[in-house]
A tleap script that builds the chain and sets N, CA, C and O, in Angstrom:
source leaprc.protein.ff14SB
mol = sequence {
  NMET LEU THR ILE LEU LEU LEU ILE PHE SER
  ASN LEU PHE MET THR PHE ALA TRP TYR GLY
  HIE LEU LYS TYR LEU LYS THR THR ASN MET
  PHE TYR ILE ILE LEU PHE SER TRP GLY ILE
  ALA PHE PHE GLU TYR VAL LEU MET VAL PRO
  ALA ASN ARG ILE GLY TYR THR ASN TYR LYS
  PHE GLU SER PHE GLN LEU LYS ILE ILE GLN
  GLU ILE ILE THR ILE ILE VAL PHE ILE LEU
  PHE ALA THR LEU ILE LEU GLY GLU LYS ILE
  LYS TRP ASN TYR LEU VAL SER PHE PHE LEU
  ILE ILE LEU ALA GLY TYR PHE ALA PHE ALA
  PHE ASP GLY LYS PRO ASN SER CHIE
}
set mol.1.N position { -20.769 -7.639 9.501 }
set mol.1.CA position { -20.526 -6.706 10.583 }
set mol.1.C position { -20.849 -5.297 10.082 }
set mol.1.O position { -20.475 -4.920 8.972 }
set mol.2.N position { -21.534 -4.545 10.898 }
set mol.2.CA position { -22.009 -3.214 10.520 }
set mol.2.C position { -20.873 -2.270 10.159 }
set mol.2.O position { -20.986 -1.505 9.201 }
set mol.3.N position { -19.794 -2.313 10.902 }
set mol.3.CA position { -18.658 -1.430 10.618 }
set mol.3.C position { -18.140 -1.639 9.204 }
set mol.3.O position { -17.909 -0.667 8.484 }
set mol.4.N position { -17.955 -2.871 8.797 }
set mol.4.CA position { -17.432 -3.178 7.462 }
set mol.4.C position { -18.407 -2.709 6.392 }
set mol.4.O position { -17.994 -2.117 5.395 }
set mol.5.N position { -19.675 -2.964 6.584 }
set mol.5.CA position { -20.690 -2.550 5.615 }
set mol.5.C position { -20.702 -1.030 5.442 }
set mol.5.O position { -20.738 -0.529 4.318 }
set mol.6.N position { -20.673 -0.309 6.548 }
set mol.6.CA position { -20.636 1.161 6.480 }
set mol.6.C position { -19.359 1.649 5.799 }
set mol.6.O position { -19.398 2.609 5.030 }
set mol.7.N position { -18.235 1.000 6.073 }
set mol.7.CA position { -16.975 1.391 5.439 }
set mol.7.C position { -17.003 1.141 3.933 }
set mol.7.O position { -16.457 1.932 3.163 }
set mol.8.N position { -17.622 0.072 3.517 }
set mol.8.CA position { -17.726 -0.209 2.080 }
set mol.8.C position { -18.526 0.883 1.392 }
set mol.8.O position { -18.087 1.429 0.380 }
set mol.9.N position { -19.692 1.204 1.928 }
set mol.9.CA position { -20.520 2.236 1.302 }
set mol.9.C position { -19.863 3.609 1.386 }
set mol.9.O position { -19.949 4.405 0.450 }
set mol.10.N position { -19.216 3.877 2.493 }
set mol.10.CA position { -18.480 5.132 2.629 }
set mol.10.C position { -17.424 5.260 1.547 }
set mol.10.O position { -17.273 6.321 0.942 }
set mol.11.N position { -16.698 4.186 1.306 }
set mol.11.CA position { -15.648 4.203 0.290 }
set mol.11.C position { -16.193 4.308 -1.125 }
set mol.11.O position { -15.528 4.861 -2.002 }
set mol.12.N position { -17.384 3.792 -1.363 }
set mol.12.CA position { -18.005 3.993 -2.671 }
set mol.12.C position { -18.219 5.490 -2.920 }
set mol.12.O position { -17.902 5.999 -3.995 }
set mol.13.N position { -18.757 6.179 -1.924 }
set mol.13.CA position { -18.946 7.631 -2.050 }
set mol.13.C position { -17.608 8.353 -2.175 }
set mol.13.O position { -17.460 9.243 -3.013 }
set mol.14.N position { -16.640 7.979 -1.352 }
set mol.14.CA position { -15.345 8.646 -1.366 }
set mol.14.C position { -14.668 8.497 -2.721 }
set mol.14.O position { -14.162 9.472 -3.276 }
set mol.15.N position { -14.658 7.289 -3.251 }
set mol.15.CA position { -14.001 7.055 -4.530 }
set mol.15.C position { -14.680 7.845 -5.641 }
set mol.15.O position { -14.010 8.418 -6.500 }
set mol.16.N position { -16.001 7.875 -5.623 }
set mol.16.CA position { -16.706 8.651 -6.642 }
set mol.16.C position { -16.448 10.144 -6.468 }
set mol.16.O position { -16.311 10.864 -7.457 }
set mol.17.N position { -16.380 10.617 -5.228 }
set mol.17.CA position { -16.102 12.044 -4.983 }
set mol.17.C position { -14.708 12.423 -5.462 }
set mol.17.O position { -14.521 13.495 -6.037 }
set mol.18.N position { -13.746 11.569 -5.236 }
set mol.18.CA position { -12.364 11.880 -5.591 }
set mol.18.C position { -12.068 11.679 -7.067 }
set mol.18.O position { -11.271 12.420 -7.644 }
set mol.19.N position { -12.703 10.678 -7.692 }
set mol.19.CA position { -12.336 10.325 -9.059 }
set mol.19.C position { -13.484 10.383 -10.067 }
set mol.19.O position { -13.232 10.376 -11.272 }
set mol.20.N position { -14.708 10.440 -9.619 }
set mol.20.CA position { -15.855 10.453 -10.526 }
set mol.20.C position { -15.877 11.643 -11.456 }
set mol.20.O position { -16.318 11.535 -12.600 }
set mol.21.N position { -15.404 12.779 -10.973 }
set mol.21.CA position { -15.395 13.980 -11.803 }
set mol.21.C position { -14.485 13.828 -13.023 }
set mol.21.O position { -14.670 14.526 -14.020 }
set mol.22.N position { -13.507 12.924 -12.955 }
set mol.22.CA position { -12.605 12.711 -14.088 }
set mol.22.C position { -13.363 12.221 -15.323 }
set mol.22.O position { -12.977 12.507 -16.457 }
set mol.23.N position { -14.441 11.483 -15.087 }
set mol.23.CA position { -15.225 10.964 -16.202 }
set mol.23.C position { -16.525 11.733 -16.412 }
set mol.23.O position { -16.927 11.965 -17.552 }
set mol.24.N position { -17.188 12.130 -15.324 }
set mol.24.CA position { -18.552 12.621 -15.444 }
set mol.24.C position { -18.718 14.137 -15.403 }
set mol.24.O position { -19.803 14.638 -15.702 }
set mol.25.N position { -17.691 14.867 -15.049 }
set mol.25.CA position { -17.813 16.327 -14.975 }
set mol.25.C position { -16.954 16.930 -16.080 }
set mol.25.O position { -15.728 16.820 -16.054 }
set mol.26.N position { -17.597 17.559 -17.040 }
set mol.26.CA position { -16.881 18.067 -18.212 }
set mol.26.C position { -16.332 19.476 -18.018 }
set mol.26.O position { -15.542 19.942 -18.839 }
set mol.27.N position { -16.727 20.154 -16.966 }
set mol.27.CA position { -16.250 21.513 -16.738 }
set mol.27.C position { -14.780 21.519 -16.324 }
set mol.27.O position { -14.287 20.553 -15.742 }
set mol.28.N position { -14.095 22.603 -16.625 }
set mol.28.CA position { -12.719 22.780 -16.148 }
set mol.28.C position { -12.668 23.772 -14.992 }
set mol.28.O position { -11.596 24.086 -14.475 }
set mol.29.N position { -13.838 24.260 -14.595 }
set mol.29.CA position { -13.919 25.212 -13.494 }
set mol.29.C position { -13.687 24.463 -12.175 }
set mol.29.O position { -14.539 23.696 -11.726 }
set mol.30.N position { -12.541 24.693 -11.576 }
set mol.30.CA position { -12.156 23.953 -10.368 }
set mol.30.C position { -13.135 24.177 -9.219 }
set mol.30.O position { -13.354 23.273 -8.412 }
set mol.31.N position { -13.720 25.351 -9.133 }
set mol.31.CA position { -14.695 25.635 -8.082 }
set mol.31.C position { -15.869 24.660 -8.167 }
set mol.31.O position { -16.291 24.112 -7.149 }
set mol.32.N position { -16.397 24.438 -9.366 }
set mol.32.CA position { -17.515 23.514 -9.538 }
set mol.32.C position { -17.096 22.067 -9.301 }
set mol.32.O position { -17.863 21.268 -8.764 }
set mol.33.N position { -15.899 21.746 -9.697 }
set mol.33.CA position { -15.392 20.391 -9.471 }
set mol.33.C position { -15.287 20.116 -7.968 }
set mol.33.O position { -15.658 19.041 -7.497 }
set mol.34.N position { -14.777 21.100 -7.226 }
set mol.34.CA position { -14.651 20.940 -5.771 }
set mol.34.C position { -16.027 20.848 -5.121 }
set mol.34.O position { -16.235 20.008 -4.245 }
set mol.35.N position { -16.971 21.695 -5.530 }
set mol.35.CA position { -18.332 21.626 -4.974 }
set mol.35.C position { -18.974 20.270 -5.257 }
set mol.35.O position { -19.617 19.683 -4.387 }
set mol.36.N position { -18.795 19.788 -6.469 }
set mol.36.CA position { -19.308 18.479 -6.853 }
set mol.36.C position { -18.741 17.399 -5.923 }
set mol.36.O position { -19.481 16.573 -5.388 }
set mol.37.N position { -17.433 17.420 -5.744 }
set mol.37.CA position { -16.772 16.408 -4.919 }
set mol.37.C position { -17.154 16.537 -3.451 }
set mol.37.O position { -17.394 15.530 -2.784 }
set mol.38.N position { -17.214 17.756 -2.943 }
set mol.38.CA position { -17.613 17.949 -1.544 }
set mol.38.C position { -19.042 17.488 -1.295 }
set mol.38.O position { -19.352 16.922 -0.247 }
set mol.39.N position { -19.898 17.735 -2.264 }
set mol.39.CA position { -21.286 17.300 -2.112 }
set mol.39.C position { -21.403 15.796 -1.963 }
set mol.39.O position { -22.213 15.301 -1.179 }
set mol.40.N position { -20.596 15.078 -2.712 }
set mol.40.CA position { -20.597 13.613 -2.614 }
set mol.40.C position { -19.875 13.167 -1.346 }
set mol.40.O position { -20.311 12.234 -0.671 }
set mol.41.N position { -18.778 13.833 -1.031 }
set mol.41.CA position { -17.979 13.453 0.146 }
set mol.41.C position { -18.761 13.601 1.445 }
set mol.41.O position { -18.468 12.917 2.426 }
set mol.42.N position { -19.749 14.486 1.459 }
set mol.42.CA position { -20.585 14.622 2.652 }
set mol.42.C position { -21.160 13.265 3.058 }
set mol.42.O position { -21.181 12.917 4.239 }
set mol.43.N position { -21.627 12.501 2.065 }
set mol.43.CA position { -22.233 11.202 2.357 }
set mol.43.C position { -21.184 10.186 2.808 }
set mol.43.O position { -21.486 9.261 3.561 }
set mol.44.N position { -19.959 10.369 2.342 }
set mol.44.CA position { -18.871 9.531 2.841 }
set mol.44.C position { -18.727 9.718 4.348 }
set mol.44.O position { -18.635 8.745 5.096 }
set mol.45.N position { -18.710 10.971 4.786 }
set mol.45.CA position { -18.556 11.259 6.212 }
set mol.45.C position { -19.749 10.771 7.022 }
set mol.45.O position { -19.592 10.309 8.152 }
set mol.46.N position { -20.948 10.876 6.439 }
set mol.46.CA position { -22.156 10.407 7.126 }
set mol.46.C position { -22.052 8.915 7.436 }
set mol.46.O position { -22.630 8.439 8.414 }
set mol.47.N position { -21.321 8.186 6.609 }
set mol.47.CA position { -21.149 6.751 6.828 }
set mol.47.C position { -19.848 6.413 7.555 }
set mol.47.O position { -19.815 5.497 8.377 }
set mol.48.N position { -18.782 7.147 7.255 }
set mol.48.CA position { -17.459 6.846 7.820 }
set mol.48.C position { -17.406 7.091 9.329 }
set mol.48.O position { -16.876 6.270 10.078 }
set mol.49.N position { -17.950 8.208 9.761 }
set mol.49.CA position { -17.887 8.544 11.191 }
set mol.49.C position { -18.614 7.492 12.035 }
set mol.49.O position { -18.041 7.012 13.013 }
set mol.50.N position { -19.848 7.119 11.697 }
set mol.50.CA position { -20.492 6.050 12.486 }
set mol.50.C position { -19.766 4.710 12.374 }
set mol.50.O position { -19.708 3.953 13.343 }
set mol.51.N position { -19.213 4.413 11.196 }
set mol.51.CA position { -18.481 3.150 11.038 }
set mol.51.C position { -17.324 3.075 12.024 }
set mol.51.O position { -17.128 2.058 12.689 }
set mol.52.N position { -16.564 4.153 12.112 }
set mol.52.CA position { -15.432 4.171 13.035 }
set mol.52.C position { -15.890 4.163 14.493 }
set mol.52.O position { -15.292 3.485 15.329 }
set mol.53.N position { -16.932 4.904 14.792 }
set mol.53.CA position { -17.449 4.955 16.168 }
set mol.53.C position { -17.952 3.586 16.607 }
set mol.53.O position { -17.642 3.126 17.706 }
set mol.54.N position { -18.729 2.939 15.743 }
set mol.54.CA position { -19.276 1.616 16.066 }
set mol.54.C position { -18.145 0.596 16.176 }
set mol.54.O position { -18.129 -0.215 17.102 }
set mol.55.N position { -17.203 0.632 15.238 }
set mol.55.CA position { -16.087 -0.311 15.268 }
set mol.55.C position { -15.237 -0.160 16.515 }
set mol.55.O position { -14.812 -1.147 17.115 }
set mol.56.N position { -14.997 1.076 16.897 }
set mol.56.CA position { -14.144 1.352 18.065 }
set mol.56.C position { -14.873 1.042 19.371 }
set mol.56.O position { -14.300 0.448 20.284 }
set mol.57.N position { -16.134 1.445 19.453 }
set mol.57.CA position { -16.892 1.320 20.705 }
set mol.57.C position { -17.506 -0.066 20.879 }
set mol.57.O position { -17.355 -0.692 21.928 }
set mol.58.N position { -18.194 -0.536 19.854 }
set mol.58.CA position { -18.940 -1.795 19.985 }
set mol.58.C position { -18.090 -3.027 19.699 }
set mol.58.O position { -18.192 -4.033 20.402 }
set mol.59.N position { -17.242 -2.950 18.656 }
set mol.59.CA position { -16.473 -4.122 18.252 }
set mol.59.C position { -15.054 -4.120 18.803 }
set mol.59.O position { -14.301 -5.072 18.599 }
set mol.60.N position { -14.698 -3.060 19.493 }
set mol.60.CA position { -13.395 -2.949 20.165 }
set mol.60.C position { -12.206 -3.009 19.212 }
set mol.60.O position { -11.133 -3.481 19.587 }
set mol.61.N position { -12.393 -2.533 17.978 }
set mol.61.CA position { -11.253 -2.371 17.089 }
set mol.61.C position { -10.402 -1.225 17.601 }
set mol.61.O position { -10.925 -0.249 18.138 }
set mol.62.N position { -9.109 -1.338 17.440 }
set mol.62.CA position { -8.226 -0.208 17.720 }
set mol.62.C position { -8.299 0.740 16.528 }
set mol.62.O position { -8.660 0.326 15.427 }
set mol.63.N position { -7.965 1.988 16.739 }
set mol.63.CA position { -8.021 2.963 15.642 }
set mol.63.C position { -7.089 2.557 14.505 }
set mol.63.O position { -7.416 2.762 13.336 }
set mol.64.N position { -5.937 1.986 14.832 }
set mol.64.CA position { -5.018 1.511 13.795 }
set mol.64.C position { -5.680 0.434 12.939 }
set mol.64.O position { -5.543 0.435 11.715 }
set mol.65.N position { -6.391 -0.475 13.580 }
set mol.65.CA position { -7.063 -1.543 12.852 }
set mol.65.C position { -8.172 -0.981 11.956 }
set mol.65.O position { -8.339 -1.422 10.818 }
set mol.66.N position { -8.917 -0.019 12.469 }
set mol.66.CA position { -9.964 0.608 11.664 }
set mol.66.C position { -9.381 1.260 10.413 }
set mol.66.O position { -9.957 1.166 9.329 }
set mol.67.N position { -8.246 1.914 10.570 }
set mol.67.CA position { -7.608 2.568 9.430 }
set mol.67.C position { -7.133 1.547 8.403 }
set mol.67.O position { -7.300 1.760 7.202 }
set mol.68.N position { -6.553 0.460 8.849 }
set mol.68.CA position { -6.103 -0.580 7.930 }
set mol.68.C position { -7.292 -1.193 7.189 }
set mol.68.O position { -7.226 -1.397 5.977 }
set mol.69.N position { -8.371 -1.484 7.905 }
set mol.69.CA position { -9.582 -2.014 7.265 }
set mol.69.C position { -10.059 -1.043 6.191 }
set mol.69.O position { -10.376 -1.443 5.071 }
set mol.70.N position { -10.104 0.240 6.549 }
set mol.70.CA position { -10.570 1.260 5.608 }
set mol.70.C position { -9.680 1.311 4.372 }
set mol.70.O position { -10.184 1.441 3.256 }
set mol.71.N position { -8.376 1.213 4.551 }
set mol.71.CA position { -7.457 1.268 3.413 }
set mol.71.C position { -7.617 0.057 2.496 }
set mol.71.O position { -7.565 0.193 1.273 }
set mol.72.N position { -7.809 -1.104 3.069 }
set mol.72.CA position { -8.008 -2.310 2.264 }
set mol.72.C position { -9.296 -2.194 1.458 }
set mol.72.O position { -9.318 -2.510 0.268 }
set mol.73.N position { -10.360 -1.746 2.098 }
set mol.73.CA position { -11.628 -1.545 1.384 }
set mol.73.C position { -11.455 -0.496 0.294 }
set mol.73.O position { -11.973 -0.656 -0.811 }
set mol.74.N position { -10.732 0.574 0.601 }
set mol.74.CA position { -10.484 1.626 -0.393 }
set mol.74.C position { -9.786 1.066 -1.620 }
set mol.74.O position { -10.159 1.391 -2.747 }
set mol.75.N position { -8.788 0.235 -1.418 }
set mol.75.CA position { -8.045 -0.352 -2.536 }
set mol.75.C position { -8.963 -1.211 -3.400 }
set mol.75.O position { -8.941 -1.110 -4.626 }
set mol.76.N position { -9.756 -2.043 -2.769 }
set mol.76.CA position { -10.662 -2.915 -3.521 }
set mol.76.C position { -11.675 -2.099 -4.309 }
set mol.76.O position { -11.887 -2.346 -5.496 }
set mol.77.N position { -12.300 -1.130 -3.654 }
set mol.77.CA position { -13.282 -0.270 -4.330 }
set mol.77.C position { -12.614 0.506 -5.465 }
set mol.77.O position { -13.183 0.629 -6.549 }
set mol.78.N position { -11.408 1.029 -5.220 }
set mol.78.CA position { -10.731 1.808 -6.252 }
set mol.78.C position { -10.367 0.957 -7.460 }
set mol.78.O position { -10.531 1.402 -8.596 }
set mol.79.N position { -9.878 -0.253 -7.238 }
set mol.79.CA position { -9.545 -1.133 -8.362 }
set mol.79.C position { -10.781 -1.359 -9.233 }
set mol.79.O position { -10.710 -1.273 -10.459 }
set mol.80.N position { -11.897 -1.643 -8.597 }
set mol.80.CA position { -13.137 -1.849 -9.353 }
set mol.80.C position { -13.544 -0.576 -10.092 }
set mol.80.O position { -13.931 -0.644 -11.259 }
set mol.81.N position { -13.466 0.569 -9.444 }
set mol.81.CA position { -13.847 1.835 -10.054 }
set mol.81.C position { -12.944 2.182 -11.235 }
set mol.81.O position { -13.429 2.530 -12.312 }
set mol.82.N position { -11.633 2.086 -11.031 }
set mol.82.CA position { -10.682 2.465 -12.083 }
set mol.82.C position { -10.813 1.555 -13.303 }
set mol.82.O position { -10.699 2.020 -14.437 }
set mol.83.N position { -11.051 0.270 -13.080 }
set mol.83.CA position { -11.138 -0.639 -14.218 }
set mol.83.C position { -12.521 -0.619 -14.872 }
set mol.83.O position { -12.624 -0.593 -16.098 }
set mol.84.N position { -13.579 -0.630 -14.064 }
set mol.84.CA position { -14.929 -0.720 -14.623 }
set mol.84.C position { -15.497 0.625 -15.069 }
set mol.84.O position { -16.164 0.691 -16.101 }
set mol.85.N position { -15.249 1.693 -14.320 }
set mol.85.CA position { -15.828 3.001 -14.641 }
set mol.85.C position { -14.886 3.827 -15.515 }
set mol.85.O position { -15.305 4.371 -16.537 }
set mol.86.N position { -13.633 3.922 -15.123 }
set mol.86.CA position { -12.686 4.738 -15.883 }
set mol.86.C position { -12.060 3.973 -17.045 }
set mol.86.O position { -11.451 4.579 -17.927 }
set mol.87.N position { -12.203 2.664 -17.054 }
set mol.87.CA position { -11.699 1.857 -18.155 }
set mol.87.C position { -10.183 1.734 -18.198 }
set mol.87.O position { -9.610 1.480 -19.258 }
set mol.88.N position { -9.533 1.910 -17.062 }
set mol.88.CA position { -8.078 1.805 -17.018 }
set mol.88.C position { -7.654 0.354 -16.810 }
set mol.88.O position { -8.372 -0.441 -16.204 }
set mol.89.N position { -6.498 0.040 -17.316 }
set mol.89.CA position { -5.944 -1.308 -17.136 }
set mol.89.C position { -5.057 -1.306 -15.896 }
set mol.89.O position { -4.324 -0.353 -15.631 }
set mol.90.N position { -5.143 -2.386 -15.157 }
set mol.90.CA position { -4.317 -2.493 -13.959 }
set mol.90.C position { -2.991 -3.156 -14.343 }
set mol.90.O position { -2.969 -4.202 -14.991 }
set mol.91.N position { -1.911 -2.538 -13.939 }
set mol.91.CA position { -0.572 -3.026 -14.273 }
set mol.91.C position { -0.024 -3.866 -13.119 }
set mol.91.O position { -0.509 -3.784 -11.990 }
set mol.92.N position { 0.984 -4.666 -13.419 }
set mol.92.CA position { 1.543 -5.580 -12.420 }
set mol.92.C position { 2.084 -4.826 -11.208 }
set mol.92.O position { 1.932 -5.290 -10.078 }
set mol.93.N position { 2.714 -3.670 -11.425 }
set mol.93.CA position { 3.290 -2.948 -10.298 }
set mol.93.C position { 2.201 -2.369 -9.386 }
set mol.93.O position { 2.422 -2.206 -8.186 }
set mol.94.N position { 1.030 -2.059 -9.950 }
set mol.94.CA position { -0.087 -1.618 -9.118 }
set mol.94.C position { -0.578 -2.774 -8.257 }
set mol.94.O position { -0.879 -2.598 -7.076 }
set mol.95.N position { -0.656 -3.947 -8.854 }
set mol.95.CA position { -1.087 -5.123 -8.092 }
set mol.95.C position { -0.140 -5.417 -6.936 }
set mol.95.O position { -0.584 -5.730 -5.831 }
set mol.96.N position { 1.149 -5.317 -7.184 }
set mol.96.CA position { 2.135 -5.536 -6.119 }
set mol.96.C position { 1.941 -4.497 -5.018 }
set mol.96.O position { 1.963 -4.832 -3.834 }
set mol.97.N position { 1.752 -3.246 -5.406 }
set mol.97.CA position { 1.546 -2.174 -4.426 }
set mol.97.C position { 0.298 -2.428 -3.590 }
set mol.97.O position { 0.325 -2.288 -2.367 }
set mol.98.N position { -0.797 -2.803 -4.251 }
set mol.98.CA position { -2.041 -3.069 -3.536 }
set mol.98.C position { -1.891 -4.284 -2.625 }
set mol.98.O position { -2.416 -4.295 -1.512 }
set mol.99.N position { -1.178 -5.302 -3.092 }
set mol.99.CA position { -0.945 -6.484 -2.274 }
set mol.99.C position { -0.205 -6.113 -0.985 }
set mol.99.O position { -0.529 -6.626 0.086 }
set mol.100.N position { 0.773 -5.237 -1.084 }
set mol.100.CA position { 1.527 -4.836 0.105 }
set mol.100.C position { 0.646 -4.107 1.113 }
set mol.100.O position { 0.841 -4.237 2.322 }
set mol.101.N position { -0.321 -3.341 0.618 }
set mol.101.CA position { -1.252 -2.675 1.530 }
set mol.101.C position { -2.144 -3.712 2.211 }
set mol.101.O position { -2.419 -3.618 3.407 }
set mol.102.N position { -2.588 -4.689 1.445 }
set mol.102.CA position { -3.404 -5.751 2.032 }
set mol.102.C position { -2.578 -6.566 3.026 }
set mol.102.O position { -3.095 -7.002 4.055 }
set mol.103.N position { -1.309 -6.771 2.725 }
set mol.103.CA position { -0.414 -7.455 3.661 }
set mol.103.C position { -0.319 -6.685 4.984 }
set mol.103.O position { -0.173 -7.286 6.048 }
set mol.104.N position { -0.401 -5.376 4.908 }
set mol.104.CA position { -0.415 -4.561 6.130 }
set mol.104.C position { -1.608 -4.934 7.004 }
set mol.104.O position { -1.516 -4.914 8.232 }
set mol.105.N position { -2.720 -5.273 6.372 }
set mol.105.CA position { -3.894 -5.722 7.129 }
set mol.105.C position { -3.616 -6.985 7.910 }
set mol.105.O position { -4.057 -7.130 9.050 }
set mol.106.N position { -2.892 -7.892 7.304 }
set mol.106.CA position { -2.515 -9.114 8.009 }
set mol.106.C position { -1.707 -8.783 9.259 }
set mol.106.O position { -1.990 -9.292 10.343 }
set mol.107.N position { -0.707 -7.932 9.102 }
set mol.107.CA position { 0.146 -7.587 10.234 }
set mol.107.C position { -0.614 -6.815 11.311 }
set mol.107.O position { -0.288 -6.914 12.494 }
set mol.108.N position { -1.621 -6.050 10.906 }
set mol.108.CA position { -2.401 -5.286 11.882 }
set mol.108.C position { -3.257 -6.194 12.768 }
set mol.108.O position { -3.554 -5.847 13.911 }
set mol.109.N position { -3.653 -7.353 12.242 }
set mol.109.CA position { -4.566 -8.211 12.991 }
set mol.109.C position { -3.938 -9.527 13.463 }
set mol.109.O position { -4.458 -10.154 14.386 }
set mol.110.N position { -2.852 -9.947 12.860 }
set mol.110.CA position { -2.292 -11.265 13.156 }
set mol.110.C position { -1.569 -11.321 14.499 }
set mol.110.O position { -1.479 -12.387 15.109 }
set mol.111.N position { -1.070 -10.218 14.948 }
set mol.111.CA position { -0.282 -10.199 16.175 }
set mol.111.C position { -0.995 -9.320 17.187 }
set mol.111.O position { -1.194 -8.128 16.952 }
set mol.112.N position { -1.377 -9.904 18.307 }
set mol.112.CA position { -2.134 -9.147 19.285 }
set mol.112.C position { -1.264 -8.392 20.286 }
set mol.112.O position { -1.786 -7.687 21.149 }
set mol.113.N position { 0.033 -8.532 20.181 }
set mol.113.CA position { 0.940 -7.790 21.053 }
set mol.113.C position { 1.142 -8.412 22.422 }
set mol.113.O position { 1.898 -7.890 23.241 }
set mol.114.N position { 0.465 -9.530 22.672 }
set mol.114.CA position { 0.589 -10.192 23.954 }
set mol.114.C position { 1.771 -11.160 23.908 }
set mol.114.O position { 1.949 -11.852 22.905 }
set mol.115.N position { 2.571 -11.227 24.947 }
set mol.115.CA position { 3.703 -12.155 24.955 }
set mol.115.C position { 3.230 -13.604 24.991 }
set mol.115.O position { 2.139 -13.901 25.477 }
set mol.116.N position { 4.061 -14.495 24.471 }
set mol.116.CA position { 3.730 -15.926 24.512 }
set mol.116.C position { 3.632 -16.394 25.950 }
set mol.116.O position { 4.319 -15.878 26.832 }
set mol.117.N position { 2.785 -17.363 26.177 }
set mol.117.CA position { 2.558 -17.841 27.536 }
set mol.117.C position { 3.513 -18.971 27.906 }
set mol.117.O position { 3.267 -19.676 28.885 }
set mol.118.N position { 4.595 -19.165 27.153 }
set mol.118.CA position { 5.562 -20.240 27.449 }
set mol.118.C position { 6.401 -19.904 28.641 }
set mol.118.O position { 7.263 -20.692 29.031 }
savepdb mol mol.pdb
quit
């Protein structure tokens, strides 16, 4: 689905904009760090805005559902980035926290809000 694909790529840019400077930018000048991050974040928005528009208009996702999808993708992308790029170890309490966010995705989609037809 196009919305999911755009959200994945958007989150790749977002994660790198927010955390990439921790490894790849050696300056301590906050102005340059912010410019670096904003420059990358621009591409996040170029993908995120159409992803949400397409998901809401074409696929009839509710805005709440789009946000939950985005958060789940963010968690997955961040786990990969933090472990593979930053070399951090994932602890059990982080896994529990991430699982609870993913569980939120279940609740966002599992119940359609319609009463039982009994």
